[in-house]
C-alpha positions as CSV (number, residue, x, y, z in Angstrom):
1,M,31.3,2.4,-21.6
2,L,29.3,5.4,-23.2
3,V,29.8,3.5,-26.7
4,A,28.9,0.4,-25.7
5,A,26.3,-2.0,-26.9
6,P,23.4,-2.4,-24.2
7,V,22.0,-5.9,-23.1
8,S,19.0,-6.7,-22.0
9,A,20.1,-9.1,-18.9
10,P,22.8,-8.2,-16.0
11,M,24.8,-11.7,-17.3
12,N,25.4,-14.2,-19.6
13,F,23.8,-16.6,-17.7
14,S,25.2,-19.6,-20.2
15,A,28.9,-18.6,-19.0
16,K,30.0,-19.8,-15.8
17,V,32.1,-17.3,-13.6
18,S,34.8,-19.1,-11.8
19,S,38.5,-18.6,-10.5
20,K,40.2,-20.1,-14.0
21,G,41.4,-17.8,-16.5
22,D,44.1,-15.5,-17.1
23,Q,44.7,-13.0,-13.7
24,L,44.7,-8.9,-14.2
25,A,47.5,-7.4,-14.5
26,N,45.9,-4.7,-12.5
27,P,42.7,-5.8,-10.3
28,I,42.1,-2.2,-8.5
29,V,40.5,-1.3,-11.3
30,F,38.1,-4.6,-10.9
31,R,37.8,-4.2,-6.9
32,S,36.7,-0.3,-7.7
33,L,34.4,-0.8,-10.0
34,T,32.8,-3.8,-8.2
35,G,32.7,-1.6,-5.0
36,H,30.6,0.9,-7.0
37,L,28.1,-1.9,-8.0
38,I,28.0,-3.2,-4.6
39,Y,26.6,0.4,-3.6
40,L,24.2,0.3,-7.0
41,T,22.8,-3.1,-5.7
42,N,20.9,-0.8,-2.8
43,T,18.6,0.6,-5.6
44,H,19.1,-1.7,-8.2
45,P,18.1,-5.6,-6.7
46,D,18.3,-6.8,-10.2
47,I,21.8,-6.7,-10.6
48,T,22.1,-8.1,-6.8
49,Y,23.0,-11.7,-7.8
50,V,25.3,-10.8,-10.4
51,V,27.3,-8.5,-8.6
52,H,27.5,-10.7,-5.5
53,R,29.2,-13.6,-7.6
54,L,31.8,-10.9,-9.0
55,S,32.6,-9.4,-5.2
56,Q,34.0,-13.2,-4.4
57,Y,36.7,-12.6,-7.1
58,V,38.0,-9.4,-5.9
59,A,41.1,-11.1,-3.9
60,S,42.2,-12.3,-7.5
61,P,40.1,-11.0,-11.1
62,T,40.2,-12.9,-13.9
63,Q,39.9,-11.1,-17.2
64,A,36.5,-12.7,-17.3
65,H,35.6,-11.5,-13.9
66,H,36.6,-7.6,-15.5
67,Q,34.4,-8.5,-19.0
68,A,31.0,-9.9,-16.9
69,A,31.9,-6.4,-14.8
70,F,31.4,-4.6,-17.9
71,H,28.6,-6.9,-19.1
72,I,26.7,-5.1,-16.1
73,L,27.5,-1.4,-16.8
74,R,26.1,-2.6,-20.5
75,Y,23.0,-3.1,-18.5
76,I,22.7,-0.4,-16.3
77,K,22.9,2.1,-19.9
78,N,20.2,0.1,-21.3
79,T,18.1,0.1,-18.2
80,P,18.9,4.2,-17.0
81,G,15.2,4.8,-15.5
82,Q,15.2,1.4,-13.7
83,G,15.0,1.2,-10.1
84,I,13.0,1.5,-7.0
85,F,8.8,2.0,-7.3
86,L,7.4,2.5,-3.8
87,K,3.6,2.7,-4.0
88,A,1.0,5.2,-2.1
89,T,-1.9,3.3,-2.7
90,S,-0.6,-0.5,-2.1
91,N,-1.8,-3.0,0.4
92,I,-0.1,-3.8,3.7
93,T,0.9,-7.5,2.4
94,L,4.2,-8.9,2.8
95,K,5.3,-11.4,0.4
96,A,8.9,-13.0,-0.1
97,Y,10.5,-14.7,-3.0
98,N,13.4,-16.6,-2.8
99,D,15.3,-19.2,-4.8
100,S,18.8,-21.5,-4.6
101,D,20.8,-22.6,-7.6
102,W,21.8,-26.0,-6.3
103,V,25.6,-26.3,-6.4
104,G,25.9,-23.3,-8.6
105,C,29.3,-22.1,-7.8
106,P,32.2,-24.1,-9.6
107,D,34.7,-23.8,-7.1
108,S,32.9,-24.6,-3.7
109,R,30.3,-26.1,-5.7
110,K,28.3,-24.6,-2.7
111,S,24.3,-23.3,-3.5
112,T,23.7,-19.5,-3.8
113,T,20.7,-17.9,-2.1
114,D,18.9,-15.1,-3.2
115,Y,15.2,-13.6,-2.2
116,I,13.1,-10.5,-2.2
117,V,10.6,-8.8,0.0
118,Y,7.7,-7.0,-1.2
119,L,5.4,-4.9,0.9
120,G,2.4,-4.7,-1.1
121,D,4.1,-4.1,-4.8
122,S,7.2,-2.3,-3.1
123,P,10.4,-4.2,-2.8
124,I,11.9,-3.7,0.6
125,S,14.9,-6.2,1.3
126,W,16.4,-8.6,-0.7
127,K,20.0,-10.1,-0.8
128,S,22.3,-12.9,-2.6
129,K,24.2,-15.0,-0.6
130,K,26.1,-18.5,-0.7
131,Q,25.0,-21.1,1.3
132,P,27.5,-22.1,4.3
133,I,28.1,-25.7,3.5
134,V,27.4,-28.2,0.1
135,S,23.8,-29.4,0.1
136,R,23.8,-33.0,-1.1
137,S,20.3,-32.1,-2.7
138,S,18.4,-29.6,-4.6
139,S,15.9,-29.7,-2.3
140,K,17.9,-29.5,1.0
141,A,19.5,-26.3,-1.0
142,E,15.3,-24.9,-1.3
143,Y,14.6,-25.5,2.8
144,R,17.9,-23.8,3.9
145,A,17.1,-20.8,1.6
146,L,13.1,-21.0,2.9
147,A,14.2,-21.7,6.4
148,Q,16.3,-18.2,6.2
149,R,13.2,-16.2,4.9
150,V,11.4,-17.6,7.8
151,Y,13.5,-15.8,10.3
152,E,13.3,-12.4,7.6
153,I,9.5,-12.7,7.6
154,Q,9.0,-12.9,11.3
155,W,11.3,-10.0,11.9
156,L,9.7,-8.0,9.5
157,T,6.3,-8.8,10.8
158,Q,7.5,-8.2,14.0
159,F,8.9,-4.8,13.3
160,L,6.4,-3.8,11.2
161,N,3.6,-4.4,14.0
162,E,5.8,-2.2,16.2
163,L,5.2,0.8,13.4
164,C,1.5,-0.1,13.7
165,L,1.1,-1.7,10.4
166,P,-0.7,-5.3,11.2
167,I,0.0,-7.1,7.8
168,S,-1.9,-10.0,6.1
169,H,-0.5,-13.3,7.0
170,P,2.0,-14.3,3.9
171,A,2.0,-17.7,2.2
172,T,5.2,-20.0,1.4
173,I,5.5,-22.4,-1.2
174,K,4.1,-25.8,-1.8
175,I,6.8,-28.1,-0.4
176,A,6.4,-26.3,3.5
177,T,2.9,-27.1,3.4
178,N,3.4,-30.7,2.3
179,Q,2.1,-33.2,4.7
180,V,3.9,-36.1,2.9
181,F,7.4,-36.7,3.5
182,H,9.3,-38.1,0.3
183,E,12.7,-40.3,0.3
184,R,14.4,-36.9,-1.1
185,T,13.3,-34.7,1.8
186,K,13.8,-37.1,5.2
187,H,17.0,-35.8,5.9
188,I,15.6,-32.1,6.7
189,E,12.8,-32.5,9.0
190,I,13.9,-30.2,11.2
191,K,13.8,-26.9,8.8
192,R,10.1,-28.3,7.3
193,H,9.2,-28.2,10.4
194,L,10.3,-24.9,11.6
195,I,9.0,-23.4,8.5
196,L,5.6,-25.5,8.9
197,E,5.1,-24.0,12.8
198,K,5.9,-20.8,11.4
199,V,3.1,-20.8,8.8
200,Q,0.3,-22.1,10.7
């Protein structure tokens, strides 16, 4: 890959990764490369999502999966110094961001949840994971993701308090504090109340 042209994004987002396609003759190479990339996500949260997507196909990878793995390598070549920067002067505020791609998996139609948690300006926790069941609406997928982040924030808050690092209260997205239910969010009232209770 030393002579390969670098790219500016870890994935070609216009191309959907699925289980259909020509199978690799030697899948061991793909499995080994995917294992290395999974290890690299410990210091490169920017590739977590695409590596998560590719790791779902290690049992029977295709040529398209192999090309997508090479695309990640080309991205890493373009960003050799990129990684986690921990600021010594950062304030002690806990911030979390998450998103879901509604029915993003072309094989199972399950949504994928991605999140990253910052302590001040430094990322301390991140993950990309497929949701266990199919969501019937984008709001439901988002609420599932948000409820999981509430648990994560609650655990991190208790952990930081045990380290004698009191933190500012984290904020949440607007939909969680909306007092009015809309037709599309009625079926997820329990998760909404859980989130609202934790915010309060």
